N, C-alpha and C positions, 0 to 999 in steps of 0.2 A: 556654670549654666546654674539658674536659680529653680528650684523647685516650688517655693512659694509665690504667695502675690506680691510681696515687697521685697526687694532686694537690699541689706544693710550694705553701708559703703559710702562711696562717693555721692552717690544720687540721694543721701539722706537729706531732707528739707532743711534750707540755709535760714529762712526767716517764716514768720507767722504766717505769709500769705501763700507761702509753698505748702506750709503744713495744713492750711485750710483745704488748699487744692488737692492735697494728697488725702486728707481724710474724705472729700467728696468724692474722688476718684474710687476711693476704697468702699465707700457706700454703694456707688455705683456698680461696682464689680461683685460685691456681696449679694446686691439686689439682682444682677444677672446670673449669678451662679444660682440663687434661688430659683428664678425664672426656669433658668435649664433643668434644674432638679424637677421642679414641679411639672415640666413639660414631658421629661424623660419618664416621669414614673406615672404619667397618665395614660399609658397604651402599651400593649404588649405585643402589638401588631409591627412587626419590625421592620416593614417598608416605611410606616407611617413614623415610626420613632425615629429613623435615621433622617428622614426629611426635617423633621422638628429640630432634631439635634444640630443639624448642620446649619439650620437657618438659625437658631438661637446663638449658637457659636460663632458666627458671622457677624451677629448683632453686637456680640460681646466685645469684639475688637474692632469693629467699624471696617470689616472687609469686604470687598465686592465680589470676589469669586472665591470657590471653595470646592473641596470635595470629601466625602467620606469614602476612605476604602477598606475592603473587608478582605480578610486571609481566606480565599476559597478553601473549606476543609477537604475538598478532595484534591484539588490540583496542587494547593499550598502556594499559590501565586496570589497578587494583592489585585483585585478588580473594584470598579468603583460602583459603591451601592448608592451613591446619592450624591449630586452636583448642583451647583449653581455656577451661573456664569460661564460654562463651559461649551464647547461645540458639541452636538449630539453623536457626532462620530468618535469621537474621545470617548464619550461615557461609555457608548456601546462596544467599542472595540480594545479598550485599555484593558490588558491582563499583563501585569509586572511581575518579572522575576524577583524574589526577595534579594536584595543586596544591588538591585539596579535601579537607579533615577533616586532621588532625594527620598520619597515614601519608601524605597525598597530598602534604603539605609537605615533608616529609621527604625523598620519594622525587624531588620536584623540585629541592631544593635541597642535597640528598646530605649533611644533616648530622643529627646526633642531637639530641633535644630531652627534655627533663624538663617534665613537665605537671602542674600541679596544679589548674588550672581552665580547661579548653581554651575554657569560654564567653566568657570574659573576656579571652582573649589573641586579639588583632589579627591574628595570623599566620594564624589557623586560620577556614576557612570551614566550620563543623559542622552537619551536617544534624540530626545526633542525636549525643548524648552519654550516657554513664550516668552521673547523678549520685551513685550510691554510690561511684564511684571516686575514692580519696583520693590516689592517687599513680600516675602513668604514666611511662613511657619509652619511646622511639619510636628505633630505631636502624635505618641504612641498610645493606641488604647490597650490597657492591659486589664485581664481579668484572671484572677487566681494565678497572679505571676507570670502569666503569658501573653505574648503579643497577640491580639486576635484582629487589628487593623490599624490605620492611620488616618487621622484627622489633619488635612492640609487647607490652611487659609493663605489665600493672597490678595495683594491690592495692585492696582495699577496706577494708584494717585500717587503724584511724585510728593506731596507735601504729606503723606502717611509712610511712616516707617515703623514697623513693628519691631519691641524692644523686650528685654527680658520680662518687664512687669506683664506684656502681652503674653509671652511664652508661659510664665507662671499661671496665668488666668487660665489659658487654654489647658494647661496640664491639668489643674482642678477641674474644669468642666469635662475634660477627656476621663479621669477618673469616674465621675458620677456615669458618665455616657458608656463606658466599657461594661461596667456591672450591668446598667440597664439592657444593653445589647447583648450582653452574655445571656441575660434571663430571657429575653426574647426569643433568643436563639433555643434555648431550652425549652421554650414553650411553643416555638413552631415546631421543634422536633417531636414533642409530645402529640400536637396536632396531626403533624405528619403521620406518626404510628397510629394516632386514633383512626384518621381516615384510611391508612393502610389495613387494619383490623375491619373497619367497615366495610372496605372494599372486599376483603376475603370473605367477611360474613355474607355480604349480598351474593358475591360469586357463588358461594357455598349453597344458599337457598336456591339459586338459579338453577346450577346444574346438578344439584340433588332432587329437586322436584318433580323428576321424572326419571325412569329405568330404561327409557328407549335410548340404545346407544347413539343411533345418528343424532337423535334431537342433544343428548349430552354434548356430543362434539361440536354440533353447530352453535349451542349456547356458550359453550368453552370458547369457540373461536372468537365469537361476538364480543365476550368480555375481555378477551386478552387485548383485541383491538382497540375497545373503549378505554382500557385501564392505561396502557402504553401508548395511546393516541397513535397506531398504527395505520398503514394503509393496506396492509395484507397478512395474511396469516395461512400457515399449513400444520396439520396436525397427522403426523404418522404414528402408526401403533404397532407393537411389536407381535409378530405371528408367533403364537406358543409353539406351534409344530416345527415351522422351517427356521424360526429364529431370526426371521428378516423383516425390516421394519415396513408396514404396507400403509398405502394413504388411506388416510380417516375422514378428513375433510380440510378443505381449502376454502379461501374468499380474498377476493381483491384482485384477481387478474383480469385481464380483458379476455381470455380464453376459459373456456369450461373444461378442457383437456385436463384429466388427472395426471398424464405424465406431465404437464408443464409445471405443475404444483410440486411434483414429486422432483424433477430437476432443479427446480427453483431452491428447494430446501436441502437436498442431498449433501454438499459438503459440510454445511452446519450442524446435519443430522449425525453425518459420519463422525464428526468430532465429540458431539456429545454422547453417542452411542460407545465412543472409545474410552472416554474419560468419567462420563457418568456425572458432569458437571455442566452448570450453566455456561453459556458463551455469550459474550455482548462484542459485537464488530459496530465501532462508532463511524468507522468510514470504509464501505466495501471497496473503494477504489484502490485504499492502501494495502488490501489483503487480497492478492492475486488467486489465493488457493480457494477463497471464499465466494468469489466472482463467477457468476454463471452466464449464459447466453442469454437465459430469462431475465435475470435480474438486470442485466444491462439493458435490455430492451424494456423493460418495465420501468426502468427510472430508480431503481431502490438505491439508496445510497449508506443504508445502514440497517444492522439485524441486530435481533435477541434470540437465542433458541434457550429453552428451559427443558431439562428432563423431568418426564411424568412418572412419579414412582409409586410404587404401593409396597408397604413394608421393606422399603430399602432396595426393592428391585426395580429395574428400568422396565416400564410398559409400554413407553412411547415417548415422542419427542414434540413438543410445540415451536414453531419457529415462526416469528413475526418480522415484517420487513416495514420500512418507512422511506421516504422519498427524499428526506433531508439528512444532512451528516447531525448525528445526534449524539449528544455527551452520555443519556440515560444516566440520570442522578442516581446519588446513591440510595435515596428514597424507593427509586423505582428496582434498582438492581437487588436490593435487600428484600423486595416482597417475590421476585422470582422462585427462590426456594420453597416457602411455605406453599405459595399458589401450585407449583409443579406437585407438591405432595398431596394437597387438598384436591387436584383435578387427576391425580393418578388413583386414589381412592374412588372417585365417582365413577370414572372410567372403567376401572375393574369391577365394581359393583354393576354397571350397565352392561358388560361383558358376560359377567357370570348369569346375569338375568337372562340374557339373550340366550346363552346357552340351556339353560333350564326351562326358558320360553319354548324354544325348538323342540325340546322333549315333550312339553306340555302339549304341543299342537299336534305332535305323532300319536301321544296318548287320546287327545280329543277327536282324531280322526278315526279311532276304533271304538269310540264309546256308543257313537250313534250306529245303530244297524244299517248295514249296507242294503240288506233286502227286508221285506216286510212278510210273515206268514201268510199263506194263501191257504185259509181253511174254509172248508164246506159252511154254509150258515153264518158266515162272519164276514164282514167288513172292517178294514183299518185303517182309519186315516191319521196321519201324523204332521207334526211342523216342529221346527226347530229354529228358533232364532237366537244365535250368538250377539248380545251387544257388545263383547268384547271377541278377541280374536280366538281367546282360550277361556273357556266357561267352566261352571260346576253343574250346569243341569245336563240330564241325559234321561233316556228312556230305552227300554229294553225287553225283547220278548223271548221266552223259552218253552219249548215243549218239556211238561214234568212228568206226564204220563200220556197215554194214547186218548185224544181228544179233550186234554186238559192243557191250557194254554197260561202261563204265566205271564203277568204283565207287572213292569216296575216303571215307576216314575221317581225320580231323586233329584235332589237340589244339596250340592255341597257348598257351605259357606266356607268363607277365606278367600286369600287374592287369587288371583286368575291361575298361577302355576300351582299351587296348593292344591286348588279345587280340582283341578285336572289330575293330580297324584292320586288325591284321596278319593275320587269319583270313579278313577280305574279301580282302585284298590276294593272299594266297596262294591263295584258291579261284579266282579271275580268271585267275591266272599260270599254275596248272596246268590250268586249261581251256583256255587258249590252245595250251599244248604238245600236251595231250592230241589235240586236232583235228587237230594236225600230224601225226597218225598216228605219232608216235614211240613208241619201247617203253616199258613202265612204268619201267625203270631210265633210261633216257634221259630221260624226263619229270621224274623227281625229280633227277637232275643237273643239268638246265636251270634249274628252279624253285630248287633250292639255290643256285645261281650268283647269280641274281638278287637272292633275298632277302638274300642275304650282302652285295650291295651298297648295299641299301636299308632294312636294319634294323639297330638298336642291338643291341650285342651280346648285352644281356639278354632279347632275344626269339628264341624257337627254337620251331621247329613239329615235333611228332611227327605222321608221316601214312603211312597205309597207301595206295596204290594198285593196283588190279587192273583187268585187262581180262577180262571174261567173253564167252568166244565160245559162243553158243548153239548153233550149228549143230554144231561139233566137241565142245562140252561139254570145254572146256578153260579153266582160268583161268591167265592169267599175271600174277605180281605181283613189286612190289618194297614193301620195308619201309623206313621212314625214322624207327627208333626209336618205332614205335608199338606198344601191345600187340599179342601175337602172335595172329592170329586162330585159332579152333578149329573144326575139320571134324568133323563128324558122319558117319559111313559108314552107310548105311540097309542096306548088304548084310552087315557085320560088326557092326553095332549098337555100334561102337565109336567113339572119339574119336581126334583128332590135332592137335598143334599143327603149325601152318604157320610155319618158319623162312624167313628171309631176313635177310641182315646188311646194316647200314645206320645211319650215326649222323644225328641230327636235321637238319634243315634249319636252316639260318641260322647253322652252326657255323663250317665252314671251306669256301673256295671250292674247287672241284675235287674234292670228296667224290665217291667213285663207290658204286654200290649194286647189290648181288646181286639179280640176276632169277631166279625159278624159275617153273615151270609144274606144275600137276596135273590131272589126269582125272578128273571128275565124272560121277556116276550118278545116274539118278532115285532121289529120296528123300533124297540127300545134302544136309546142311545145313550152310552157312558162316555162323559167326558173327564179326562184326568189333565190336569195343567199344573206349572209351577207357579210361584207368587208373582213372576215377573208379569203375567198375565194380567191378574188382578190389580196389582199394586201400580201399574204403568198408568201415567195420567198429565194432566196440563192444568195450570191454575189451581192449584190443590184440589182437583177433581180427579179420581180414580175410577178406573174402568171398572174395576170390582165384579164380584159375583153377579151383580145385577146386569152388568153388560156382556158377561158370558151367557146367563141365562136368555137374556132378549136376543142375541145373536143366535142362539143354539136353537130355540123355539122357530124363528123364522127359518131356518134353514133345516130342521129335524127331518123333512121329507125326503133330503138329497143323500147321494151316496156319503159314505163316511169321509173321504178325502175333500170332498166339496163342503161337507158341515165343517171340517177343519179349516180349509180356507176362507169359508164366510167369518168365521169368528176373527179369525186373523185380520182380515180386512176390515171388520168392525174395529178391531182395537187400532188399527193404523189410522182410520178415518177420526177416531177419537181422540189419539194422541198428535195428529198431523205429521204422523211418519216418524215421531222422536221417540223410540223405545229405547230406555234407559239400562234395562235390566234383561238378562238370559231369559228365555221364554222356551218352554218344552211344553208339548201338548201330545195327547193321544186319544183319538176318537174311536170307539168300537160301536158297530151297530149289527143286531142280530137280523138276519133275512129269513 
């Protein structure tokens, strides 16, 4: 067999005309090789490259049918990647074992062959062969010393028989082609890897954008279904106390019963729970132990199961199902482990947050007084609206001495859970100092120093603390960065702002706070509130102090609770019911 374009020997030119013809053919061959080279170097798109390459190869030798077969890197079988003149059923379903058929022999031995009658050639085990093919050539595609595929060229014309010269030309073309295909495959792998990383990044953004566990599980399930093109997905989570896997989320079944989802996934989940490794079932009908009544009823044919891990520990299992027999290519299988680890972290964080959140809810319930003091000569109205389930706003009342009522209004910065934790701490610290009969300014100073020692820098408390002497009708107060209270005077039917300097609690040890006092008269209304009241708004317009003053003035003759209700009603009307921050308010009225 000849590896070049021209074979020396008996077929050397005998006369001048033959030499001219040979030279002309050589020029044509070189031109075709150049065209093939230009064509295969013009793209890195593998499908387009294969189509162009086959077309140019057939033109080079005048063939009317042909195929390009590549060795599947996962199955090690030859599959048709491009074809001309072949029946569609052959193209779609041909998968040949290496060593079987002409192409299989070429792939196994790495040698080119000319074929005139494959049925009579003992080298080839032919399951089928087209009898109308009069001549055929098969050439190995080699890249980096290994066979990656086979180029098959055929003709059905009786006046066209391929020869060694054609074989040599195809060999030269195949060398160019193999390098280009190998590069295109590498490019495709890089692209797939990039797409995988992009997918993981997108999934990470989606499932970590919330700490609500139910929402994390729902989004994770949707992303798994989309990524693997599945028909159903089940998520089971490991219970820390019992050690059992419990239902977390499911989608894709005709029923909403949780037990159906659990029964569907149970066999695969048990396997993953035991081994800690992913499981891929390409054909459920061939795996009796993994089939269930639910999977058969729903028509599922294949499945994947991935462990959800955090710090190497199994915390759950995700199982996906498809209604067709799936190969689940290597690109998909490779993404299962990193996706499982990513999802495991997100699920773990959401579960920890849920536990902290539940604790914070219990704390929040104890922050707002369950009962309001009933004191002679004083009415108290109050409102509390948490924009979130757990907030940092609160108010409190405490008896610091006979006929002296301590009034607290506070707003703790930070996230929901942190706010509830430090609100609870701040409340009890302040109560301890207040009952020590310290003045309002001293209470704030001592509370501030203790909070500075125990909290992180990003958690601060704005707080108003006043002591109302009901016998003398005097209010002494200090303010640590809270919204300035508004006082309505019944005598003058006017309002004023209660000023007092002081920075937020928790910013700096040793901070001092200004203390002031005012004398009240019957009918006077003192309104305390957090910034959620004044900063709420729509279309860049805030309710503000002006909104509070307007509502307060209009309702000042009403009982204290009705005044508080009126101010809240005015706020809701102003923002069309869309309050975006916690609001706490206390209204006191001397009678």
